[in-house]
C-alpha angles and dihedrals in degrees: 000000000000127000117262140195132242117201118215124190100162128021091343086073094059101022113029092162094203136090112269138169093231136294142238135195113271140181125228118193125207098041135060134207110257134166088235108130125088106226111220093167122018101034105012145001134251088255095047107019123199127201130249135176127276135177105246130190121283135023124041139282133213115206143126131301123201124200113222126195110250087231085065097048099106094042093044093047093045088052093049095048090052089049104040102025101055091123099014094244092138128066111225105227140160110235131182113247133181113229122217087250087064097248119121126227142172112248140190107251136176112220122188115259101230092198091057117106092237094060103116097183122206103337118188112261093246091056092048088053092051093049098046094041098088105004123122139170145172091300096045144266119345096227090054088056093052094043092051092049091049091049094052093046087053092049092053091047091247113151116211112167096196095049091045092049090051093045095054092053095044094054 
């Protein structure tokens, strides 16, 4: 079985949680990073939802691609489904990415399902800040999630105005 790639644009950039053979920055076209998913489990509850990132339609997204040994395909996909698909808010897809090396590859990617009740859409930044501010779930506090993502985007030299704006106000 051949090696494969997993594309991360939120916590998968800084906490992949699966065994990999290394990673490199990558670009995915046709979707953009957006704080557009109400989190009912990891960073909030149904009673007090948080917000997590999703890949939403249009634009492009820079993130991290992780190379995984083909021998670990089933184990890795099962892990990712358990982590990312708790409420089935994402569509598991294979998308073409351009690696920093210049090569292209197909990567396992989780894209937001706009028909799902957890899809928040494009909320104004002030509203995002209000929701994230004191939400918490099984994986921790929502502000920590946004700040960790902002920190890793900065470390990778990726500019994301909305994430930076939120991070400045959450600090």
